Backbone as ProteinMPNN parsed JSONL, in Angstrom:
{"seq_chain_A": "MQANTQTTFSFLFFLGSVFVSIVVVQGGWSNLFTMPSSASEPMDVPMISQNYYRSINKFLNIETIPRHQHASYTYLMMSTYFSRSDVALPGFAKYFRAASDREMASVNFWVSYINKRGGFVQFKTIKSPEVSTWTDGIEALTYALTIEKEINEGLLVLHEKASSSDTPDSHMKHTIEDQFMDPKVNTIKEISDHLAALERMRGDDYGLGEYIFDENL", "coords_chain_A": {"N_chain_A": [[-32.904, -39.255, 51.584], [-32.781, -36.529, 52.096], [-30.03, -36.31, 52.438], [-29.096, -36.877, 49.862], [-30.09, -34.666, 48.518], [-28.664, -32.611, 49.728], [-26.091, -33.314, 48.946], [-26.267, -32.999, 46.171], [-26.774, -30.253, 46.033], [-24.364, -29.245, 47.064], [-22.592, -30.077, 45.101], [-23.518, -28.619, 42.853], [-23.029, -26.062, 43.81], [-20.268, -26.123, 43.884], [-19.664, -26.351, 41.104], [-20.705, -23.926, 40.262], [-18.96, -22.146, 41.519], [-16.567, -22.701, 40.226], [-17.241, -21.879, 37.652], [-17.698, -19.118, 37.992], [-15.131, -18.386, 38.682], [-13.773, -18.789, 36.296], [-15.022, -16.919, 34.575], [-14.78, -14.396, 35.873], [-12.126, -14.162, 36.975], [-10.428, -14.95, 34.856], [-10.999, -13.276, 32.754], [-13.587, -12.699, 31.704], [-16.704, -13.184, 29.852], [-16.179, -13.388, 27.118], [-13.844, -14.867, 26.783], [-14.631, -17.439, 27.001], [-15.677, -18.158, 24.604], [-14.042, -17.501, 22.494], [-11.176, -17.985, 20.383], [-7.672, -18.365, 21.234], [-5.583, -15.401, 21.068], [-3.485, -15.695, 19.273], [-4.476, -17.301, 17.287], [-5.882, -15.635, 15.641], [-4.049, -14.127, 14.341], [-2.428, -12.991, 11.321], [-1.765, -15.435, 8.858], [0.224, -17.421, 6.609], [-0.553, -19.339, 3.628], [-0.07, -22.535, 3.625], [-0.553, -24.552, 1.712], [-0.191, -23.512, -0.848], [1.958, -21.832, -0.69], [5.234, -21.44, -1.647], [8.647, -21.244, -1.524], [8.274, -18.637, -0.749], [8.934, -16.022, 1.15], [8.491, -14.842, 4.49], [9.695, -12.46, 5.233], [9.857, -11.069, 2.84], [7.169, -10.881, 2.23], [6.415, -9.24, 4.344], [7.836, -6.919, 3.685], [6.506, -6.161, 1.365], [4.007, -5.497, 2.459], [4.631, -3.447, 4.268], [6.273, -1.597, 2.965], [6.183, -1.615, -0.005], [3.4, -1.736, -0.993], [2.205, 0.421, 0.584], [3.739, 2.572, -0.483], [2.896, 2.733, -3.162], [0.185, 3.274, -2.678], [0.326, 5.759, -1.349], [1.492, 7.288, -3.37], [-0.528, 7.173, -5.314], [-2.548, 8.519, -3.95], [-1.347, 11.036, -3.653], [-0.966, 11.824, -6.338], [-3.64, 12.008, -7.039], [-4.362, 14.19, -5.487], [-2.833, 16.123, -6.794], [-3.996, 16.108, -9.326], [-6.538, 17.033, -8.639], [-5.882, 19.592, -7.766], [-4.939, 20.889, -10.138], [-7.275, 20.909, -11.506], [-8.767, 22.881, -10.413], [-10.689, 25.927, -10.556], [-9.223, 28.286, -10.439], [-6.781, 27.543, -11.337], [-6.908, 25.799, -13.566], [-5.751, 23.939, -15.573], [-6.309, 21.611, -17.506], [-4.97, 19.578, -18.884], [-2.745, 18.85, -17.314], [-4.204, 18.034, -15.092], [-5.543, 15.775, -16.09], [-3.349, 14.172, -16.728], [-2.123, 13.662, -14.239], [-4.214, 12.394, -12.968], [-4.374, 10.036, -14.405], [-1.927, 8.999, -13.621], [-2.436, 8.575, -10.917], [-4.399, 6.565, -11.063], [-2.854, 4.585, -12.222], [-0.981, 3.966, -10.211], [-2.71, 3.021, -8.239], [-3.616, 0.762, -9.526], [-1.302, -0.712, -9.382], [-1.223, -1.207, -6.645], [-3.471, -2.916, -6.396], [-2.523, -4.981, -7.965], [-0.354, -6.01, -6.443], [-1.684, -6.834, -4.138], [-3.281, -8.924, -5.141], [-1.214, -10.535, -6.006], [0.119, -11.281, -3.639], [-1.86, -12.878, -2.448], [-1.951, -14.864, -4.381], [0.524, -16.049, -4.068], [0.29, -17.184, -1.625], [0.555, -15.668, 0.659], [-0.129, -13.111, 3.174], [-2.18, -10.215, 3.464], [-1.784, -7.022, 4.851], [-3.275, -4.118, 5.486], [-2.199, -0.752, 5.718], [-2.323, 2.513, 7.3], [-2.898, 5.182, 5.102], [-0.695, 7.728, 4.303], [-1.308, 11.226, 4.239], [-0.966, 13.513, 1.447], [2.1, 15.335, 1.359], [2.313, 17.811, 0.198], [0.065, 20.217, -1.153], [-0.373, 22.201, -2.991], [0.988, 23.66, -5.982], [3.307, 25.731, -7.617], [3.617, 25.887, -10.375], [3.634, 24.009, -13.507], [6.21, 22.96, -13.784], [7.19, 22.697, -11.149], [5.346, 20.818, -10.197], [5.791, 18.583, -11.869], [8.438, 18.06, -11.234], [8.118, 17.244, -8.617], [6.595, 14.959, -9.079], [8.471, 13.425, -10.424], [10.26, 12.862, -8.377], [8.641, 11.222, -6.782], [8.287, 8.998, -8.5], [10.916, 8.054, -8.722], [11.413, 7.296, -6.082], [9.578, 5.206, -5.747], [10.578, 3.434, -7.669], [13.09, 2.935, -6.561], [12.323, 1.535, -4.272], [11.285, -0.773, -5.484], [13.601, -1.805, -6.586], [15.005, -2.466, -4.284], [13.318, -4.478, -3.32], [13.644, -6.323, -5.377], [16.312, -6.899, -4.996], [16.181, -8.2, -2.533], [14.752, -10.468, -3.291], [16.658, -11.62, -4.819], [18.577, -12.358, -3.097], [20.661, -14.717, -1.384], [19.662, -15.563, 0.986], [16.914, -15.223, 0.9], [15.853, -16.404, -1.61], [13.878, -15.874, -4.461], [12.664, -16.67, -7.287], [10.362, -16.275, -8.811], [9.321, -13.876, -7.83], [11.371, -12.108, -8.587], [11.168, -12.315, -11.392], [8.587, -11.288, -11.727], [8.823, -8.588, -10.877], [10.687, -7.656, -12.754], [9.317, -8.112, -15.135], [6.829, -6.808, -14.88], [7.207, -4.252, -13.775], [9.802, -2.956, -13.967], [10.564, -1.963, -16.642], [8.255, -0.312, -17.328], [8.443, 1.615, -15.206], [10.938, 2.837, -15.662], [10.406, 3.948, -18.157], [8.391, 5.773, -17.454], [9.779, 7.543, -15.765], [11.583, 8.593, -17.636], [9.759, 9.827, -19.37], [8.561, 11.851, -17.761], [10.836, 13.348, -17.227], [11.423, 14.274, -19.808], [9.183, 15.909, -20.246], [9.686, 17.85, -18.318], [12.07, 18.97, -19.303], [11.134, 20.149, -21.647], [9.363, 22.095, -20.639], [11.123, 23.636, -19.133], [12.544, 24.96, -21.107], [10.772, 26.88, -21.758], [10.81, 28.798, -19.866], [10.671, 32.139, -18.661], [9.495, 35.43, -19.661], [7.231, 34.73, -21.102], [6.334, 32.377, -20.041], [3.857, 31.539, -18.962], [2.122, 31.468, -21.188], [3.452, 29.546, -22.695], [3.24, 27.324, -20.992], [0.496, 26.979, -21.028], [0.065, 26.214, -23.703], [1.572, 23.883, -23.709], [0.09, 22.386, -21.858], [-2.244, 22.024, -23.302], [-1.493, 20.058, -25.061], [-0.777, 17.944, -23.533]], "CA_chain_A": [[-33.353, -38.297, 50.568], [-32.22, -35.237, 52.483], [-28.588, -36.397, 52.202], [-28.885, -36.767, 48.42], [-30.352, -33.267, 48.135], [-27.543, -31.806, 50.2], [-24.938, -33.637, 48.091], [-26.499, -32.352, 44.863], [-26.615, -28.813, 46.218], [-22.937, -28.983, 47.237], [-21.958, -30.27, 43.804], [-23.884, -27.471, 42.019], [-22.325, -24.898, 44.35], [-18.888, -26.26, 43.442], [-19.629, -26.008, 39.682], [-20.924, -22.485, 40.148], [-17.74, -21.46, 41.939], [-15.59, -22.862, 39.146], [-17.705, -21.051, 36.525], [-17.442, -17.723, 38.353], [-13.681, -18.211, 38.627], [-13.381, -18.684, 34.883], [-15.554, -15.694, 33.979], [-14.302, -13.183, 36.534], [-10.681, -14.119, 37.142], [-9.691, -15.159, 33.612], [-11.184, -12.254, 31.724], [-14.94, -12.42, 31.237], [-17.462, -14.142, 29.03], [-15.647, -13.571, 25.769], [-12.811, -15.893, 26.763], [-15.246, -18.765, 26.926], [-16.178, -18.447, 23.272], [-13.099, -17.072, 21.477], [-9.907, -18.697, 20.306], [-6.54, -17.559, 21.687], [-5.284, -14.308, 20.149], [-2.55, -16.131, 18.243], [-5.216, -17.933, 16.2], [-6.414, -14.606, 14.755], [-2.96, -13.444, 13.68], [-2.323, -13.36, 9.908], [-0.943, -16.597, 8.568], [0.311, -17.724, 5.198], [-1.353, -20.489, 3.192], [0.966, -23.527, 3.326], [-0.834, -25.428, 0.578], [0.285, -22.92, -2.097], [3.159, -21.037, -0.446], [6.455, -22.171, -1.974], [9.759, -20.303, -1.673], [7.759, -17.288, -0.52], [9.438, -15.759, 2.489], [7.726, -13.89, 5.288], [10.369, -11.164, 5.221], [9.453, -10.404, 1.6], [5.75, -10.547, 2.407], [6.389, -8.092, 5.255], [8.3, -5.754, 2.934], [5.4, -5.761, 0.482], [2.953, -4.885, 3.266], [5.079, -2.257, 4.992], [6.941, -0.644, 2.092], [5.776, -1.551, -1.413], [1.997, -1.346, -1.164], [1.984, 1.797, 1.053], [4.347, 3.536, -1.409], [1.974, 2.89, -4.294], [-1.018, 3.925, -2.179], [0.633, 7.165, -1.089], [1.694, 7.92, -4.672], [-1.849, 7.331, -5.916], [-3.22, 9.562, -3.16], [-0.694, 12.307, -3.97], [-1.312, 12.168, -7.71], [-5.042, 12.429, -7.043], [-4.336, 15.563, -4.977], [-2.29, 16.963, -7.863], [-5.046, 16.212, -10.349], [-7.579, 17.894, -8.088], [-5.368, 20.968, -7.74], [-4.898, 21.463, -11.487], [-8.657, 21.026, -11.978], [-9.406, 24.03, -9.777], [-11.04, 27.014, -11.465], [-8.194, 29.326, -10.428], [-5.58, 26.983, -11.932], [-7.467, 25.508, -14.902], [-4.843, 23.285, -16.515], [-6.928, 20.283, -17.603], [-4.014, 18.579, -19.357], [-2.035, 18.373, -16.138], [-5.174, 17.321, -14.253], [-5.748, 14.464, -16.707], [-2.08, 13.442, -16.644], [-1.91, 13.189, -12.873], [-5.28, 11.438, -12.632], [-3.939, 8.761, -14.985], [-0.848, 8.501, -12.763], [-3.081, 8.072, -9.702], [-5.026, 5.28, -11.41], [-1.778, 3.618, -12.478], [-0.427, 3.521, -8.936], [-3.707, 2.193, -7.553], [-3.588, -0.531, -10.219], [-0.151, -1.432, -8.822], [-1.675, -1.688, -5.332], [-4.332, -4.075, -6.624], [-1.677, -6.059, -8.486], [0.403, -6.632, -5.359], [-2.632, -7.532, -3.259], [-3.594, -10.194, -5.808], [0.008, -11.344, -6.058], [0.337, -11.862, -2.309], [-2.817, -13.981, -2.295], [-1.567, -15.94, -5.299], [1.708, -16.724, -3.54], [-0.008, -17.808, -0.34], [0.904, -14.789, 1.767], [-1.249, -12.424, 3.801], [-2.168, -8.769, 3.227], [-2.084, -6.173, 6.001], [-3.373, -2.739, 5.027], [-1.71, 0.273, 6.626], [-2.898, 3.837, 7.12], [-2.288, 5.922, 4.001], [-0.285, 9.079, 4.677], [-1.837, 12.284, 3.386], [0.1, 14.164, 0.669], [2.858, 16.357, 2.08], [2.117, 19.079, -0.509], [-1.278, 20.292, -1.73], [-0.379, 23.228, -4.04], [2.216, 23.752, -6.759], [3.335, 27.047, -8.259], [3.475, 25.734, -11.824], [3.806, 22.654, -13.995], [7.577, 22.504, -13.545], [7.281, 22.238, -9.762], [4.536, 19.607, -10.057], [6.472, 17.471, -12.54], [9.626, 17.759, -10.436], [7.614, 16.479, -7.474], [6.201, 13.647, -9.604], [9.701, 12.691, -10.734], [10.757, 12.358, -7.092], [7.767, 10.105, -6.404], [8.57, 7.837, -9.343], [12.232, 7.52, -8.378], [11.296, 6.627, -4.79], [8.906, 3.922, -5.976], [11.513, 2.582, -8.389], [14.107, 2.521, -5.598], [11.711, 0.493, -3.451], [11.193, -1.989, -6.283], [14.963, -2.335, -6.708], [15.305, -3.102, -2.998], [12.552, -5.728, -3.307], [14.313, -7.216, -6.323], [17.543, -7.337, -4.337], [15.802, -9.186, -1.526], [14.375, -11.704, -3.986], [17.88, -12.176, -5.415], [19.482, -12.718, -2.016], [20.786, -16.159, -1.099], [18.874, -15.847, 2.188], [15.483, -15.281, 0.534], [15.784, -16.497, -3.08], [12.505, -15.993, -4.968], [12.769, -16.475, -8.737], [9.109, -15.754, -9.359], [9.25, -12.468, -7.45], [12.309, -11.404, -9.463], [10.573, -12.267, -12.726], [7.422, -10.401, -11.689], [9.296, -7.198, -10.823], [11.322, -7.333, -14.032], [8.345, -8.185, -16.225], [5.677, -5.932, -14.691], [7.476, -2.925, -13.22], [11.07, -2.305, -14.297], [10.506, -1.189, -17.882], [7.288, 0.793, -17.216], [8.927, 2.678, -14.314], [12.009, 3.55, -16.359], [9.745, 4.749, -19.199], [7.687, 6.88, -16.804], [10.799, 8.5, -15.327], [12.062, 9.266, -18.855], [8.675, 10.677, -19.884], [8.451, 13.039, -16.91], [12.047, 14.139, -17.453], [11.247, 14.949, -21.097], [8.217, 17.002, -20.038], [10.377, 18.894, -17.562], [13.022, 19.635, -20.198], [10.354, 20.989, -22.559], [8.855, 23.243, -19.892], [12.255, 24.47, -18.73], [12.906, 25.804, -22.237], [9.772, 27.935, -21.873], [10.964, 29.763, -18.774], [10.851, 33.516, -19.106], [8.309, 36.287, -19.571], [6.078, 34.1, -21.755], [6.17, 31.008, -19.532], [2.433, 31.233, -18.8], [1.593, 31.077, -22.501], [4.079, 28.277, -23.057], [2.648, 26.286, -20.165], [-0.867, 26.78, -21.522], [0.168, 25.433, -24.944], [2.046, 22.552, -23.293], [-1.044, 21.717, -21.213], [-3.179, 21.637, -24.366], [-0.983, 18.874, -25.761], [-0.361, 16.937, -22.564]], "C_chain_A": [[-32.742, -36.932, 50.821], [-30.725, -35.206, 52.237], [-28.269, -36.237, 50.729], [-29.064, -35.329, 47.946], [-29.19, -32.378, 48.532], [-26.298, -32.045, 49.346], [-25.052, -32.955, 46.734], [-26.271, -30.86, 44.941], [-25.13, -28.436, 46.337], [-22.193, -29.088, 45.898], [-22.243, -29.093, 42.872], [-23.168, -26.209, 42.476], [-20.868, -24.906, 43.898], [-18.737, -25.87, 41.966], [-19.794, -24.504, 39.473], [-19.676, -21.695, 40.499], [-16.677, -21.52, 40.852], [-15.936, -21.947, 37.981], [-17.408, -19.579, 36.78], [-15.951, -17.427, 38.276], [-13.202, -18.013, 37.202], [-13.781, -17.329, 34.306], [-14.904, -14.454, 34.555], [-12.789, -13.088, 36.521], [-9.96, -14.162, 35.81], [-10.126, -14.234, 32.485], [-12.567, -12.1, 31.161], [-15.501, -13.473, 30.305], [-16.775, -14.428, 27.699], [-14.607, -14.673, 25.694], [-13.376, -17.3, 26.675], [-15.566, -19.162, 25.497], [-15.223, -18.029, 22.159], [-11.832, -17.896, 21.555], [-8.811, -17.82, 20.879], [-6.154, -16.53, 20.633], [-4.368, -14.741, 19.025], [-3.268, -16.752, 17.06], [-5.74, -16.914, 15.218], [-5.315, -13.828, 14.046], [-2.862, -13.903, 12.228], [-1.373, -14.529, 9.708], [-0.861, -16.785, 7.062], [-0.516, -18.974, 4.893], [-0.387, -21.577, 2.738], [0.719, -24.334, 2.056], [-0.347, -24.84, -0.755], [1.563, -22.124, -1.919], [4.407, -21.877, -0.688], [7.571, -21.169, -2.279], [9.29, -18.852, -1.566], [8.028, -16.939, 0.938], [8.643, -14.672, 3.197], [8.372, -12.508, 5.301], [10.015, -10.372, 3.963], [7.99, -10.001, 1.676], [5.602, -9.31, 3.294], [6.814, -6.819, 4.531], [7.209, -5.246, 1.993], [4.324, -5.006, 1.262], [3.363, -3.556, 3.883], [5.645, -1.182, 4.062], [6.289, -0.51, 0.711], [4.35, -1.052, -1.598], [1.728, 0.056, -0.631], [2.596, 2.858, 0.141], [3.424, 3.802, -2.588], [0.694, 3.613, -3.853], [-0.789, 5.422, -1.973], [0.829, 7.924, -2.403], [0.354, 8.169, -5.358], [-2.618, 8.469, -5.259], [-2.665, 10.943, -3.519], [-1.029, 12.756, -5.389], [-2.773, 12.612, -7.826], [-5.165, 13.86, -6.522], [-3.848, 16.527, -6.049], [-3.308, 17.169, -8.97], [-6.156, 17.158, -9.902], [-7.14, 19.359, -8.1], [-5.417, 21.603, -9.133], [-6.285, 21.544, -12.134], [-9.371, 22.233, -11.39], [-9.635, 25.154, -10.786], [-9.98, 28.098, -11.521], [-6.846, 28.815, -10.931], [-5.864, 26.603, -13.387], [-6.43, 25.031, -15.919], [-5.301, 21.834, -16.659], [-5.984, 19.192, -18.1], [-3.219, 17.986, -18.211], [-2.967, 17.566, -15.231], [-5.396, 15.904, -14.786], [-4.506, 13.585, -16.554], [-1.878, 12.852, -15.253], [-3.02, 12.246, -12.416], [-4.929, 10.064, -13.193], [-2.824, 8.148, -14.148], [-1.41, 7.927, -11.473], [-3.701, 6.699, -9.944], [-3.969, 4.198, -11.63], [-1.201, 3.073, -11.171], [-1.424, 2.678, -8.142], [-3.808, 0.82, -8.209], [-2.417, -1.375, -9.706], [-0.472, -1.978, -7.435], [-2.494, -2.962, -5.498], [-3.529, -5.266, -7.146], [-0.968, -6.775, -7.352], [-0.492, -7.359, -4.369], [-2.981, -8.896, -3.848], [-2.385, -11.122, -5.826], [0.276, -12.022, -4.722], [-0.608, -13.045, -2.084], [-2.437, -15.167, -3.179], [-0.379, -16.738, -4.774], [1.477, -17.367, -2.179], [0.405, -16.978, 0.85], [-0.325, -14.183, 2.406], [-1.064, -10.925, 3.627], [-2.553, -8.054, 4.513], [-2.088, -4.718, 5.539], [-2.934, -1.775, 6.121], [-2.433, 1.588, 6.36], [-2.15, 4.578, 6.014], [-1.943, 7.33, 4.469], [-0.906, 10.091, 3.721], [-0.691, 12.929, 2.615], [0.784, 15.267, 1.465], [2.648, 17.745, 1.484], [0.73, 19.076, -1.149], [-1.413, 21.374, -2.798], [0.987, 23.266, -4.72], [2.198, 25.054, -7.548], [3.137, 26.966, -9.766], [3.698, 24.275, -12.21], [5.19, 22.099, -13.741], [7.723, 21.959, -12.128], [6.517, 20.93, -9.569], [5.225, 18.399, -10.686], [7.754, 17.082, -11.815], [9.24, 16.909, -9.231], [7.234, 15.061, -7.914], [7.427, 12.795, -9.916], [10.308, 12.096, -9.466], [9.952, 11.154, -6.633], [8.138, 8.844, -7.183], [9.93, 7.217, -9.012], [12.204, 6.793, -7.041], [10.624, 5.265, -4.932], [9.851, 2.947, -6.66], [12.612, 2.067, -7.463], [13.577, 1.409, -4.699], [11.599, -0.829, -4.19], [12.568, -2.634, -6.462], [15.396, -3.029, -5.417], [14.586, -4.449, -2.901], [13.192, -6.757, -4.225], [15.601, -7.768, -5.718], [17.265, -8.387, -3.274], [15.468, -10.525, -2.175], [15.583, -12.38, -4.63], [18.862, -12.664, -4.362], [19.511, -14.233, -1.809], [19.987, -16.544, 0.135], [17.392, -15.999, 1.879], [15.331, -15.351, -0.982], [14.349, -16.732, -3.564], [12.513, -15.652, -6.458], [11.498, -15.856, -9.326], [8.94, -14.277, -9.034], [10.157, -11.634, -8.353], [11.719, -11.239, -10.861], [9.409, -11.279, -12.77], [7.835, -8.934, -11.693], [9.878, -6.778, -12.173], [10.294, -7.229, -15.156], [7.255, -7.118, -16.108], [6.038, -4.483, -14.352], [8.728, -2.224, -13.741], [10.974, -1.404, -15.534], [9.482, -0.053, -17.808], [7.773, 1.937, -16.335], [10.015, 3.502, -14.984], [11.405, 4.451, -17.438], [9.033, 5.958, -18.608], [8.667, 7.953, -16.347], [11.338, 9.282, -16.526], [11.008, 10.232, -19.386], [8.553, 11.969, -19.075], [9.662, 13.943, -17.101], [11.968, 14.904, -18.77], [10.279, 16.128, -20.976], [8.88, 18.172, -19.31], [11.339, 19.684, -18.459], [12.293, 20.582, -21.146], [9.844, 22.237, -21.857], [9.975, 24.192, -19.474], [12.662, 25.417, -19.858], [11.936, 26.974, -22.42], [9.889, 28.989, -20.782], [11.255, 31.158, -19.338], [9.55, 34.283, -18.994], [7.059, 35.622, -20.14], [5.832, 32.677, -21.251], [4.702, 30.615, -19.425], [1.807, 30.775, -20.1], [2.162, 29.735, -22.926], [3.485, 27.113, -22.289], [1.231, 25.954, -20.629], [-0.85, 25.91, -22.782], [0.613, 24.001, -24.632], [0.887, 21.746, -22.697], [-2.056, 21.23, -22.239], [-2.782, 20.331, -25.034], [-0.577, 17.743, -24.831], [-1.36, 15.789, -22.502]], "O_chain_A": [[-32.256, -36.266, 49.907], [-30.194, -34.161, 51.858], [-27.309, -35.559, 50.363], [-28.314, -34.834, 47.105], [-28.778, -31.501, 47.773], [-25.546, -31.116, 49.054], [-24.081, -32.409, 46.211], [-25.663, -30.262, 44.053], [-24.694, -27.43, 45.777], [-21.293, -28.301, 45.606], [-21.344, -28.613, 42.182], [-22.751, -25.387, 41.659], [-20.296, -23.865, 43.573], [-17.806, -25.15, 41.606], [-19.128, -23.894, 38.637], [-19.367, -20.692, 39.856], [-15.981, -20.54, 40.584], [-15.058, -21.318, 37.39], [-16.924, -18.874, 35.894], [-15.552, -16.342, 37.853], [-12.338, -17.179, 36.932], [-12.986, -16.671, 33.635], [-14.516, -13.553, 33.811], [-12.226, -12.072, 36.112], [-8.957, -13.467, 35.645], [-9.66, -14.393, 31.357], [-12.712, -11.39, 30.166], [-14.875, -14.492, 30.015], [-16.784, -15.559, 27.213], [-14.488, -15.345, 24.671], [-12.668, -18.24, 26.313], [-15.713, -20.346, 25.194], [-15.557, -18.185, 20.984], [-11.457, -18.424, 22.602], [-9.013, -16.612, 21.0], [-6.369, -16.75, 19.441], [-4.462, -14.205, 17.921], [-2.745, -16.741, 15.946], [-6.022, -17.26, 14.07], [-5.611, -12.955, 13.23], [-3.167, -15.055, 11.918], [-0.308, -14.592, 10.321], [-1.753, -16.367, 6.325], [-1.1, -19.583, 5.79], [0.071, -21.557, 1.595], [1.668, -24.756, 1.394], [-0.111, -25.593, -1.701], [2.201, -21.769, -2.91], [4.62, -22.893, -0.028], [7.445, -20.347, -3.187], [9.84, -17.959, -2.21], [7.415, -17.502, 1.845], [8.185, -13.711, 2.579], [7.674, -11.496, 5.372], [9.888, -9.149, 4.012], [7.614, -8.913, 1.24], [4.77, -8.442, 3.031], [6.223, -5.759, 4.737], [7.017, -4.039, 1.848], [3.794, -4.002, 0.789], [2.545, -2.644, 4.008], [5.512, 0.01, 4.34], [5.891, 0.585, 0.312], [4.121, -0.057, -2.284], [1.075, 0.838, -1.322], [2.029, 3.942, 0.002], [3.197, 4.952, -2.966], [0.183, 4.467, -4.577], [-1.61, 6.247, -2.375], [0.387, 9.065, -2.537], [0.126, 9.242, -5.916], [-3.256, 9.277, -5.933], [-3.422, 11.901, -3.671], [-1.339, 13.925, -5.62], [-3.097, 13.492, -8.623], [-5.96, 14.649, -7.033], [-4.389, 17.623, -6.195], [-3.462, 18.276, -9.487], [-6.648, 17.973, -10.682], [-7.931, 20.252, -8.405], [-5.885, 22.731, -9.284], [-6.45, 22.169, -13.182], [-10.47, 22.573, -11.828], [-8.877, 25.311, -11.742], [-9.842, 28.768, -12.544], [-5.871, 29.566, -10.952], [-5.163, 27.024, -14.307], [-6.253, 25.633, -16.979], [-4.754, 20.937, -16.018], [-6.168, 18.017, -17.781], [-3.034, 16.772, -18.137], [-2.57, 16.544, -14.672], [-5.432, 14.946, -14.013], [-4.615, 12.39, -16.282], [-1.509, 11.686, -15.11], [-2.788, 11.389, -11.564], [-5.157, 9.046, -12.539], [-2.768, 6.93, -13.978], [-0.923, 6.908, -10.983], [-3.548, 5.786, -9.133], [-4.169, 3.039, -11.266], [-0.964, 1.872, -11.04], [-1.036, 1.733, -7.456], [-4.056, -0.176, -7.53], [-2.521, -2.598, -9.607], [-0.048, -3.079, -7.084], [-2.246, -3.962, -4.825], [-3.818, -6.415, -6.812], [-0.973, -8.005, -7.293], [-0.101, -8.389, -3.819], [-2.977, -9.904, -3.14], [-2.517, -12.338, -5.68], [0.621, -13.203, -4.679], [-0.192, -14.09, -1.584], [-2.581, -16.323, -2.783], [-0.28, -17.944, -5.0], [2.369, -18.022, -1.641], [0.588, -17.513, 1.943], [-1.438, -14.673, 2.212], [0.06, -10.421, 3.641], [-3.518, -8.425, 5.181], [-1.037, -4.153, 5.238], [-3.254, -1.958, 7.296], [-3.076, 1.755, 5.324], [-0.919, 4.598, 5.993], [-2.807, 8.046, 4.976], [-1.013, 9.831, 2.522], [0.448, 12.899, 3.079], [0.126, 16.039, 2.162], [2.79, 18.747, 2.185], [0.274, 18.041, -1.634], [-2.453, 21.465, -3.449], [2.008, 22.946, -4.111], [1.159, 25.431, -8.091], [2.556, 27.869, -10.369], [3.922, 23.419, -11.354], [5.344, 20.901, -13.506], [8.304, 20.893, -11.923], [6.982, 20.036, -8.862], [5.241, 17.316, -10.101], [8.119, 15.907, -11.785], [9.949, 15.969, -8.871], [7.514, 14.088, -7.213], [7.419, 11.584, -9.696], [10.808, 10.971, -9.474], [10.517, 10.175, -6.147], [8.285, 7.766, -6.608], [10.076, 5.995, -9.021], [12.89, 5.785, -6.872], [11.048, 4.288, -4.313], [9.923, 1.777, -6.285], [13.022, 0.91, -7.559], [14.293, 0.453, -4.398], [11.795, -1.891, -3.599], [12.687, -3.859, -6.488], [16.072, -4.057, -5.455], [15.168, -5.439, -2.457], [13.27, -7.937, -3.881], [15.939, -8.938, -5.898], [18.018, -9.35, -3.13], [15.852, -11.582, -1.674], [15.539, -13.568, -4.949], [19.861, -13.306, -4.686], [18.519, -14.929, -2.03], [19.665, -17.717, 0.322], [16.695, -16.797, 2.507], [14.742, -14.452, -1.582], [13.688, -17.674, -3.128], [12.386, -14.488, -6.839], [11.562, -15.018, -10.225], [8.467, -13.508, -9.871], [9.755, -10.573, -8.829], [11.766, -10.154, -11.44], [9.261, -10.526, -13.732], [7.265, -8.128, -12.428], [9.599, -5.687, -12.67], [10.395, -6.359, -16.022], [6.805, -6.582, -17.12], [5.248, -3.577, -14.617], [8.71, -1.009, -13.936], [11.276, -0.213, -15.461], [9.803, 1.073, -18.188], [7.55, 3.103, -16.661], [10.016, 4.73, -14.886], [11.843, 5.588, -17.613], [9.064, 7.044, -19.186], [8.41, 9.144, -16.525], [11.528, 10.495, -16.441], [11.34, 11.34, -19.806], [8.452, 13.055, -19.646], [9.528, 15.166, -17.134], [12.398, 16.055, -18.844], [10.518, 17.202, -21.527], [8.657, 19.335, -19.648], [11.409, 20.911, -18.381], [12.769, 21.684, -21.418], [9.89, 23.327, -22.428], [9.792, 25.409, -19.464], [13.079, 26.547, -19.6], [12.229, 27.932, -23.137], [9.142, 29.968, -20.78], [11.967, 31.326, -20.327], [8.616, 33.849, -18.319], [5.946, 35.92, -19.705], [5.204, 31.868, -21.935], [4.336, 29.487, -19.758], [1.046, 29.807, -20.121], [1.443, 28.887, -23.454], [3.25, 26.043, -22.851], [0.82, 24.793, -20.621], [-1.651, 24.985, -22.914], [0.105, 23.039, -25.208], [0.726, 20.563, -23.0], [-2.654, 20.166, -22.079], [-3.636, 19.587, -25.515], [-0.091, 16.705, -25.28], [-1.169, 14.845, -21.735]]}, "name": "protein", "num_of_chains": 1, "seq": "MQANTQTTFSFLFFLGSVFVSIVVVQGGWSNLFTMPSSASEPMDVPMISQNYYRSINKFLNIETIPRHQHASYTYLMMSTYFSRSDVALPGFAKYFRAASDREMASVNFWVSYINKRGGFVQFKTIKSPEVSTWTDGIEALTYALTIEKEINEGLLVLHEKASSSDTPDSHMKHTIEDQFMDPKVNTIKEISDHLAALERMRGDDYGLGEYIFDENL"}
């Protein structure tokens, strides 16, 4: 009986030693109940992913979506600025708020698109606007024109990637052409027209001209 008890005690001591080794040496309690880190990394969805390349998915996450987010954030800053009591140009405020909403709609579009294609979304930190005040409507619209051209350039790069023989993606090409190309070109033309109209008002009466322009914006 005493021999059996001693054998049992030795066996339990051995199990205890193994358990302590696992917990202490290999990293603590959490390692006993969690999957390896690779299991938590973003993965695509093979059952629906077809001709959808990870390099394009990465470009959407790192370049396309952050560009739209930053543009939306910046336009919201512009709208807020022109709504201030010491600026009081509600037409510009409304115009830039609509631009902010438009860019955020593009963010939501791409998030849904990635899920539809079987990819994965990784949100990045949104950069704060580089500028928070503008001297007049001309400076603000010039800044907006730069934003729109940068976004359009990013979409052209994405389209080029989808057209490449290395990462051919017909659906991506169609989506960019159908959803973004024409609207972006129209927006760039619209802002350029507004700038041309305001430029003609430069002079001693610019303030009055800008006020009238704002009323009709």
